[in-house]
N, C-alpha and C positions, 0 to 999 in steps of 0.2 A: 614755489612751495604751497602757497595759500591756495592757488587753484586746484592742486592735487588734493589738498585737505577738504576743500568745499566739495570736490567731486565725490569724496568717499563718505564725508560726514554731514554734508550739507543739505540733505533731502529729507524733508517732511519731519514730523514729530513722532509719527507712529512706528514702533520698533518693527524690524524685519522687512520693511518695505523699502527697498533699494533698487534702482534700474539696474539691469543685468550688468552693463558696462562697469558700473561702480562695484558691484560684488566681484567681478572678474579682476579689476584693479587691486582689490583687497586680497584676493587669493593669490595673485602673481607677487604682491608685496610679501605675503607670508612665505611663499616658497623661495623668493631671492633671500629672505632673512633667515631661512633654516638651511636647507639644502637644495640648490638648484637642480640637482640630480632626481629630485622627486617628480620632474616633469616628465621622467622616462616610465612612471607607473601609469599605466593604462587607466584613464578616467579619474585622473588625480583632481581635476577641478570639480567634478560631480561629487566626489568623496569629501573634497574639504569644504564645499559651499554651505551645508547647514552649520558646521562648526564655526566658519568664518563669520557668517551672520550672527550667529549667537554672541561671539565675541565682540562684534561691532555694536549690537544691542546693549551689551553689558557695559562697555566703556562709555558709550554715549549717555546711558542712564547714570553711571557713575559720576560723570563730569557735570551733566546738567543738575544733578542734585546738589552740587556745590552752591552754598548760599552767595548772594550778591557780594561783590567786593566791599570791604570796609575801608574807610579812609585811613590813611597811615601818615601822620604828621605831628607836629608838637601839639597842636591844639587837641586832637583826636587822643593823643597819649594822657591828656588831663581829664578828657570827658569820657571816653570810651573804656568801660571795664575791661573788654576782650583785648583792646589794644595794651592797656596797662597790665594784663596777664602776660602778654607775649613779650614786652619790652619793659626792662626794669627802670630805664631812665632815658632821657632825651640823648645821652651820650652813647648809651648801648645802641639805641635805634639807629643813630645817624652812623656809628661805626659799621653796623651791619649793612646798611644801606651802600656805605661808601666802599665797602670791600667786596661786595659781592659781584662776581665775575660776569655773570649773565646780564645783570643790570648795567655794569659797565659797557658792556658790549653793545646793548641796545642804545644806550645814550651816545655812542660813537656812530651808530647806524643810519639808515636812510630815514627811518621814523623818529628821529631824536627830536623833531619839533613837535611832538604830541604834548599836549597840556597835561594829560594824566598818563601814567604809565600803569598798565594792569597785569599783575603777575600773581602766580600761586606761591604763597609762602608756606613752606614745609618746615616743621620744627618738632622737636621731641619733647615730650612731658617728662621731667623727671621727679621723682618722690623720694625724699630723703627723711629717715626717722631721726628724729632729735628729741632732746629734752628741754623743755622751756617753762616758762611762768604762766599760771593762770590765776584769775582771781575768783575766789569763792566767798561771795559776799563781800565782807570788808577784809578778808584774809588772803594773803598772797601765799600761793601755793608753788613750791618750786620742783623742779625734775618731774614735770609732768610729760609723759610721752605725747610727741605730736608729729604730724606728717608736714614737712615743708615742700610745696610744690613749686617748681621753677620750669620755665622753658629755655631749651638751648638747641644748638646745632641748627640754627636758622639758615635756610637757604631758599632762594627765590628762583622760580622756574618760569620758562616761556613768557617773558615780559613783552608786551605789545602796546600799542595806542589804543587798543580797542577790546572790550570785554569779550566779544564774539570771537575774535581772532585768537585771544588766548585760550578761550574753551576748546576751539578747534585744534589748536596746537597740543592741548592737554589730552584730548582725545587720541591723537596720533601717537602721542608719548606713552599713553596707557595701551594702546593696541601693540605697540612695538615692544612693551615690556612682556606682554603675554607671547609675544613671538620669540623674545629672548629667552623666556622660560622653556618653551619647546626646543629651541637651539641647545639649551644646556643638557636638556635630557638626551638629544640625539649625540651630542659631543660626549656625554658620560657613557652612552651605550657604545660608541664607536672605540672609545678608550678601553673600555672593559673588553670589547671583543678583540682588539689589538693585543692587549695583555693576555688574554686566554689563548689566542692563537700562538702566541710566542711560548707560553707555559705548554701548550699542548705538543708544539713541535719538540721542545726540550724534553718532555716526558717521553715522547716517542722514540726519540734518540737513545735516551738511557735504556729504555726497554728493549729496543734493538740490540743494544750492546750486551744487556744482561742475557738476553736470549741466545746470542752468539758465543759468548765467552763465559758467562757465569761470574757472580761475585762471590765475596765471602773468604778471601784467602789473606785478609789482614787482621785476623782475629776478630772481626765483628761478631756481635751476638746473633745477628740476623743471618739466616741462610739464604743463598740466591733466589730460592722459591719464595720466601717470606719478602724478600725485597720485591720480587716481580709482582706478588700480590698487592702490595702497598702502591707500586706504581700503576698498576692496572685499575685499581679503585681510585686513584687520583685522576687518571686519565678519562675514566667513565664520567666522573662528576664534571669535569671540564667540558667533555663533549656534550653532556646533558644541558650545561649552562649555554654553550655555544647554540645547540639546537633551539633552546628558548629564545635566544635573541634573534633566530631566524637564519635559515640557509643563505648562501649567497644570492640565490635568486630571489628570496623574499625579504632581504635586508632593507631594501629601500621602501617595501611595503610596510615593513615594521617601523621604519622611520616615520613614515606617513601617518601611521596609526598613533604614534606619540604626539605628533603636531595636532591631530584631531582631538586627542583626549585632552590636550591642555585648553584648546580654543573652545570646545564644547562645554567645559566646566570652569568657566573664567572666574567664577566667584570663590573658587578654591586657591586663586593665586593673586587676586586683587579684589579687594572688598571695602566697601564704605561703612562707616558707623557714626553714631553721635555719643557725645559724652557731656554731662553737666557737671560743673565743678564749683564749689563754693569756698571761697577763701577769705580771709581778712586782709588787712592793709599790709601785714608782714609775709604774706603767702603761706600762711598756715591753713591747712584744709580743715573746714568745719562741716558739721553735719547738716545744719539748718541755716536759711538765710535769716539775717538780722539787719539792724541799721548800721552795723560795723562790719559787714561782709558785702562782698560782691559775687553774684551768681552769673555764671557764663555758660553757654552751650557752644560746642565747637564740632566740627566734622573731623574724622579720623580715617586714615587710610591704612589697610593692614596687606603686607605683600605675602608673597608665598613662603619666604623665610620666617614669618610670624613677627617682623618687624612692624610696629605700629607708630605712625606720625600724624600729627595735627596737620590738616590741611585747609587753608583759608585764603581766598581770593582776596588781594588788597589793590587799593588804588593809591598810588603815590603822586602827588602834585609834581610835575617836573620842575618847577621852581624850587622845591625842596631839595632836589637832587643837584641842580645848578648853583645853589647857594655856596658861598665860600665855607671852606672847612674851617672848624675850630669854633 
Protein backbone atom coordinates (compact mmCIF):
# COMPACT_ATOMS: atom_id res chain seq x y z
CA UNK A 1 0.00 0.00 0.00
CA UNK A 2 2.75 2.46 0.93
CA UNK A 3 4.47 1.88 -2.41
CA UNK A 4 1.24 2.73 -4.24
CA UNK A 5 0.79 5.91 -2.22
CA UNK A 6 4.36 6.99 -2.80
CA UNK A 7 3.97 6.34 -6.52
CA UNK A 8 0.97 8.68 -6.64
CA UNK A 9 1.89 11.39 -4.13
CA UNK A 10 5.62 11.06 -3.61
CA UNK A 11 6.90 13.05 -6.59
CA UNK A 12 8.27 16.54 -6.20
CA UNK A 13 6.94 19.62 -4.51
CA UNK A 14 5.65 21.33 -7.64
CA UNK A 15 1.96 20.81 -8.20
CA UNK A 16 0.82 19.36 -11.49
CA UNK A 17 4.14 17.65 -12.22
CA UNK A 18 3.57 13.92 -12.09
CA UNK A 19 5.00 11.14 -14.26
CA UNK A 20 2.47 9.80 -16.74
CA UNK A 21 2.33 6.38 -15.09
CA UNK A 22 1.43 8.09 -11.81
CA UNK A 23 -1.38 10.05 -13.44
CA UNK A 24 -2.61 6.86 -15.11
CA UNK A 25 -2.74 5.05 -11.75
CA UNK A 26 -4.74 7.88 -10.24
CA UNK A 27 -7.14 7.88 -13.20
CA UNK A 28 -7.69 4.12 -12.97
CA UNK A 29 -8.22 4.40 -9.22
CA UNK A 30 -10.86 7.04 -9.90
CA UNK A 31 -12.66 4.85 -12.44
CA UNK A 32 -12.50 1.79 -10.19
CA UNK A 33 -13.96 3.86 -7.35
CA UNK A 34 -16.87 5.26 -9.34
CA UNK A 35 -18.02 3.13 -12.30
CA UNK A 36 -15.65 0.73 -14.12
CA UNK A 37 -17.97 0.94 -17.14
CA UNK A 38 -16.60 4.45 -17.70
CA UNK A 39 -13.71 2.73 -19.48
CA UNK A 40 -16.08 2.11 -22.38
CA UNK A 41 -16.22 5.87 -23.04
CA UNK A 42 -13.79 6.65 -25.83
CA UNK A 43 -10.93 8.81 -24.56
CA UNK A 44 -11.93 8.57 -20.89
CA UNK A 45 -8.31 8.87 -19.71
CA UNK A 46 -7.71 12.04 -21.72
CA UNK A 47 -10.98 13.52 -20.47
CA UNK A 48 -10.28 12.69 -16.83
CA UNK A 49 -6.61 13.68 -16.81
CA UNK A 50 -6.88 17.46 -16.08
CA UNK A 51 -9.50 16.94 -13.36
CA UNK A 52 -7.56 14.12 -11.68
CA UNK A 53 -4.37 16.21 -11.65
CA UNK A 54 -6.33 19.14 -10.20
CA UNK A 55 -7.68 16.88 -7.45
CA UNK A 56 -4.22 15.44 -6.72
CA UNK A 57 -2.78 18.95 -6.45
CA UNK A 58 -5.57 20.02 -4.12
CA UNK A 59 -5.35 17.12 -1.68
CA UNK A 60 -1.55 17.34 -1.64
CA UNK A 61 -1.67 21.05 -0.82
CA UNK A 62 -4.38 20.47 1.77
CA UNK A 63 -2.41 17.81 3.65
CA UNK A 64 0.94 19.57 3.25
CA UNK A 65 -0.61 22.66 4.87
CA UNK A 66 -1.33 20.77 8.08
CA UNK A 67 1.04 22.06 10.79
CA UNK A 68 3.64 19.70 12.29
CA UNK A 69 2.47 17.17 14.88
CA UNK A 70 2.07 18.34 18.47
CA UNK A 71 3.09 16.06 21.31
CA UNK A 72 0.18 14.54 23.21
CA UNK A 73 0.94 13.18 26.67
CA UNK A 74 0.39 14.15 30.30
CA UNK A 75 3.18 16.71 30.24
CA UNK A 76 1.93 18.48 27.11
CA UNK A 77 -1.56 18.53 28.60
CA UNK A 78 -0.15 20.74 31.35
CA UNK A 79 2.05 22.92 29.15
CA UNK A 80 0.49 23.20 25.67
CA UNK A 81 -2.69 25.32 25.53
CA UNK A 82 -3.77 23.60 22.31
CA UNK A 83 -3.63 20.18 23.96
CA UNK A 84 -5.48 21.59 26.98
CA UNK A 85 -8.18 22.90 24.64
CA UNK A 86 -8.63 19.51 22.98
CA UNK A 87 -8.61 17.39 26.16
CA UNK A 88 -10.23 18.52 29.38
CA UNK A 89 -8.30 16.17 31.66
CA UNK A 90 -5.71 13.37 31.72
CA UNK A 91 -8.57 10.91 32.21
CA UNK A 92 -10.39 12.10 29.10
CA UNK A 93 -7.20 12.03 27.05
CA UNK A 94 -6.35 8.52 28.20
CA UNK A 95 -9.90 7.33 27.60
CA UNK A 96 -9.88 8.61 24.02
CA UNK A 97 -6.50 7.05 23.25
CA UNK A 98 -7.44 3.74 24.86
CA UNK A 99 -10.73 3.36 22.98
CA UNK A 100 -9.76 4.54 19.50
CA UNK A 101 -10.03 1.57 17.13
CA UNK A 102 -7.51 2.75 14.51
CA UNK A 103 -4.91 3.34 17.21
CA UNK A 104 -5.58 -0.07 18.71
CA UNK A 105 -5.18 -1.73 15.31
CA UNK A 106 -1.87 0.06 14.76
CA UNK A 107 -0.55 -1.04 18.14
CA UNK A 108 -1.33 -4.64 17.20
CA UNK A 109 0.29 -4.34 13.77
CA UNK A 110 3.75 -4.76 12.33
CA UNK A 111 4.84 -1.20 13.18
CA UNK A 112 3.83 -1.35 16.82
CA UNK A 113 7.48 -1.02 17.87
CA UNK A 114 7.64 2.63 16.78
CA UNK A 115 8.67 5.04 19.53
CA UNK A 116 6.16 7.67 18.36
CA UNK A 117 2.76 7.23 16.79
CA UNK A 118 1.79 9.97 14.33
CA UNK A 119 -1.89 10.37 13.52
CA UNK A 120 -4.45 12.96 12.50
CA UNK A 121 -6.75 13.99 15.31
CA UNK A 122 -10.20 15.04 14.10
CA UNK A 123 -12.63 16.64 16.50
CA UNK A 124 -15.62 18.95 16.51
CA UNK A 125 -15.76 22.35 18.17
CA UNK A 126 -18.96 22.93 20.10
CA UNK A 127 -20.18 26.30 21.31
CA UNK A 128 -22.86 26.43 24.00
CA UNK A 129 -24.61 29.60 25.11
CA UNK A 130 -24.79 29.82 28.89
CA UNK A 131 -25.32 32.40 31.63
CA UNK A 132 -22.37 32.86 33.95
CA UNK A 133 -20.71 35.20 36.40
CA UNK A 134 -18.43 38.13 35.54
CA UNK A 135 -16.47 40.59 37.66
CA UNK A 136 -17.09 44.28 36.98
CA UNK A 137 -14.50 46.03 39.10
CA UNK A 138 -15.25 44.86 42.64
CA UNK A 139 -18.80 43.86 41.80
CA UNK A 140 -20.01 40.37 40.87
CA UNK A 141 -22.41 40.38 37.93
CA UNK A 142 -24.59 37.31 37.51
CA UNK A 143 -26.53 35.88 34.56
CA UNK A 144 -24.06 37.23 32.02
CA UNK A 145 -24.48 35.66 28.52
CA UNK A 146 -21.36 33.64 27.72
CA UNK A 147 -20.18 31.11 25.13
CA UNK A 148 -18.68 27.90 26.45
CA UNK A 149 -16.30 26.27 23.96
CA UNK A 150 -15.59 22.55 24.07
CA UNK A 151 -14.22 19.88 21.75
CA UNK A 152 -15.85 16.51 21.23
CA UNK A 153 -16.16 13.52 18.88
CA UNK A 154 -12.42 12.88 18.95
CA UNK A 155 -11.23 10.49 16.27
CA UNK A 156 -7.75 9.40 15.21
CA UNK A 157 -6.98 8.66 11.58
CA UNK A 158 -4.13 6.96 9.73
CA UNK A 159 -1.70 6.32 12.60
CA UNK A 160 1.81 5.33 11.49
CA UNK A 161 5.30 5.45 12.91
CA UNK A 162 6.41 8.32 10.63
CA UNK A 163 4.94 11.71 9.84
CA UNK A 164 5.62 11.29 6.12
CA UNK A 165 3.69 8.02 5.98
CA UNK A 166 0.74 9.53 7.81
CA UNK A 167 0.64 12.47 5.40
CA UNK A 168 0.74 10.08 2.42
CA UNK A 169 -2.17 8.10 3.81
CA UNK A 170 -4.12 11.29 4.46
CA UNK A 171 -3.63 12.36 0.83
CA UNK A 172 -5.00 9.01 -0.31
CA UNK A 173 -7.92 9.38 2.08
CA UNK A 174 -8.68 12.88 0.78
CA UNK A 175 -8.53 11.77 -2.86
CA UNK A 176 -10.73 8.78 -2.07
CA UNK A 177 -13.20 11.14 -0.40
CA UNK A 178 -13.50 13.17 -3.61
CA UNK A 179 -13.97 9.95 -5.57
CA UNK A 180 -16.71 8.96 -3.14
CA UNK A 181 -18.46 12.30 -3.67
CA UNK A 182 -18.44 11.60 -7.41
CA UNK A 183 -19.76 8.08 -6.77
CA UNK A 184 -22.61 9.50 -4.70
CA UNK A 185 -23.58 11.76 -7.60
CA UNK A 186 -23.56 8.85 -10.02
CA UNK A 187 -25.55 6.68 -7.61
CA UNK A 188 -28.13 9.43 -7.14
CA UNK A 189 -28.44 9.84 -10.92
CA UNK A 190 -28.84 6.09 -11.39
CA UNK A 191 -31.52 5.94 -8.70
CA UNK A 192 -33.36 8.90 -10.18
CA UNK A 193 -33.16 7.41 -13.65
CA UNK A 194 -34.45 4.06 -12.44
CA UNK A 195 -37.36 5.71 -10.62
CA UNK A 196 -38.20 7.89 -13.61
CA UNK A 197 -38.15 4.90 -15.96
CA UNK A 198 -40.47 2.99 -13.63
CA UNK A 199 -42.87 5.94 -13.41
CA UNK A 200 -42.62 6.47 -17.15
CA UNK A 201 -43.61 2.85 -17.83
CA UNK A 202 -46.51 3.11 -15.37
CA UNK A 203 -47.84 6.32 -16.88
CA UNK A 204 -47.58 4.93 -20.39
CA UNK A 205 -49.54 1.85 -19.34
CA UNK A 206 -52.26 4.02 -17.79
CA UNK A 207 -52.36 6.28 -20.83
CA UNK A 208 -52.69 3.29 -23.17
CA UNK A 209 -55.56 1.94 -21.07
CA UNK A 210 -57.27 5.32 -21.09
CA UNK A 211 -56.96 5.60 -24.85
CA UNK A 212 -58.37 2.09 -25.35
CA UNK A 213 -61.24 2.10 -22.89
CA UNK A 214 -61.79 5.56 -21.49
CA UNK A 215 -62.27 6.34 -17.79
CA UNK A 216 -64.82 8.28 -15.81
CA UNK A 217 -67.62 5.72 -15.25
CA UNK A 218 -67.32 5.84 -11.46
CA UNK A 219 -68.68 9.33 -10.93
CA UNK A 220 -65.23 10.98 -10.94
CA UNK A 221 -65.21 14.72 -11.56
CA UNK A 222 -62.57 14.45 -14.27
CA UNK A 223 -63.51 13.33 -17.76
CA UNK A 224 -61.39 10.79 -19.66
CA UNK A 225 -60.05 13.68 -21.74
CA UNK A 226 -58.97 15.55 -18.61
CA UNK A 227 -57.35 12.40 -17.21
CA UNK A 228 -55.48 11.89 -20.43
CA UNK A 229 -54.26 15.50 -20.48
CA UNK A 230 -52.88 15.21 -16.94
CA UNK A 231 -51.16 11.92 -17.71
CA UNK A 232 -49.64 13.25 -20.91
CA UNK A 233 -48.33 16.31 -19.05
CA UNK A 234 -46.72 14.15 -16.38
CA UNK A 235 -45.28 11.90 -19.05
CA UNK A 236 -43.71 14.83 -20.90
CA UNK A 237 -42.08 16.10 -17.71
CA UNK A 238 -40.64 12.69 -16.90
CA UNK A 239 -39.33 12.21 -20.43
CA UNK A 240 -37.76 15.67 -20.35
CA UNK A 241 -35.98 14.81 -17.11
CA UNK A 242 -34.81 11.50 -18.57
CA UNK A 243 -33.49 13.36 -21.59
CA UNK A 244 -31.61 15.73 -19.29
CA UNK A 245 -30.03 12.75 -17.55
CA UNK A 246 -28.88 11.48 -20.93
CA UNK A 247 -30.01 8.90 -23.43
CA UNK A 248 -28.96 5.29 -23.05
CA UNK A 249 -26.09 5.97 -25.45
CA UNK A 250 -24.92 9.02 -23.51
CA UNK A 251 -25.56 7.94 -19.95
CA UNK A 252 -21.97 6.78 -19.31
CA UNK A 253 -20.67 10.03 -20.75
CA UNK A 254 -22.94 11.92 -18.38
CA UNK A 255 -21.56 9.89 -15.46
CA UNK A 256 -18.03 10.70 -16.61
CA UNK A 257 -18.99 14.38 -16.69
CA UNK A 258 -20.11 14.10 -13.06
CA UNK A 259 -16.75 12.67 -12.02
CA UNK A 260 -14.90 15.38 -13.91
CA UNK A 261 -17.07 18.09 -12.35
CA UNK A 262 -16.24 16.93 -8.81
CA UNK A 263 -12.51 16.40 -9.33
CA UNK A 264 -12.04 19.61 -11.31
CA UNK A 265 -13.48 21.65 -8.42
CA UNK A 266 -12.17 19.82 -5.34
CA UNK A 267 -12.20 22.93 -3.14
CA UNK A 268 -16.01 22.88 -3.25
CA UNK A 269 -16.03 19.48 -1.57
CA UNK A 270 -12.99 19.55 0.71
CA UNK A 271 -11.28 22.68 1.92
CA UNK A 272 -9.06 23.77 4.76
CA UNK A 273 -9.11 26.84 6.97
CA UNK A 274 -7.66 28.41 10.08
CA UNK A 275 -9.38 29.56 13.25
CA UNK A 276 -8.04 31.44 16.24
CA UNK A 277 -9.74 31.02 19.60
CA UNK A 278 -9.28 32.84 22.91
CA UNK A 279 -10.68 31.17 26.02
CA UNK A 280 -10.21 31.39 29.76
CA UNK A 281 -9.43 28.50 32.10
CA UNK A 282 -13.12 27.53 32.20
CA UNK A 283 -13.41 27.36 28.41
CA UNK A 284 -15.37 30.61 28.08
CA UNK A 285 -14.74 32.44 24.81
CA UNK A 286 -13.09 35.84 25.25
CA UNK A 287 -12.63 38.59 22.70
CA UNK A 288 -9.09 39.61 23.63
CA UNK A 289 -6.07 37.73 25.02
CA UNK A 290 -5.05 38.50 28.59
CA UNK A 291 -2.98 37.05 31.42
CA UNK A 292 -5.95 34.82 32.31
CA UNK A 293 -6.67 33.47 28.83
CA UNK A 294 -5.06 31.21 26.24
CA UNK A 295 -5.00 31.94 22.52
CA UNK A 296 -4.78 28.98 20.14
CA UNK A 297 -4.88 28.66 16.36
CA UNK A 298 -5.93 25.43 14.69
CA UNK A 299 -6.67 24.03 11.25
CA UNK A 300 -10.19 23.18 10.11
CA UNK A 301 -11.43 20.89 7.36
CA UNK A 302 -14.85 21.41 5.76
CA UNK A 303 -16.43 18.71 3.58
CA UNK A 304 -19.11 18.76 0.90
CA UNK A 305 -21.92 18.40 3.45
CA UNK A 306 -20.80 21.59 5.20
CA UNK A 307 -19.52 19.74 8.24
CA UNK A 308 -16.44 21.44 9.71
CA UNK A 309 -13.97 19.66 11.96
CA UNK A 310 -10.71 20.59 13.61
CA UNK A 311 -7.74 18.71 12.14
CA UNK A 312 -4.43 18.43 13.98
CA UNK A 313 -1.52 16.05 13.52
CA UNK A 314 -0.42 14.62 16.86
CA UNK A 315 2.55 12.60 18.08
CA UNK A 316 1.85 10.11 20.86
CA UNK A 317 4.75 8.46 22.69
CA UNK A 318 4.25 4.72 22.33
CA UNK A 319 5.15 4.25 25.99
CA UNK A 320 2.10 6.37 26.82
CA UNK A 321 -0.07 3.86 24.98
CA UNK A 322 1.61 0.83 26.51
CA UNK A 323 1.34 2.14 30.06
CA UNK A 324 -1.08 0.22 32.30
CA UNK A 325 -4.60 1.59 32.29
CA UNK A 326 -5.99 3.25 35.35
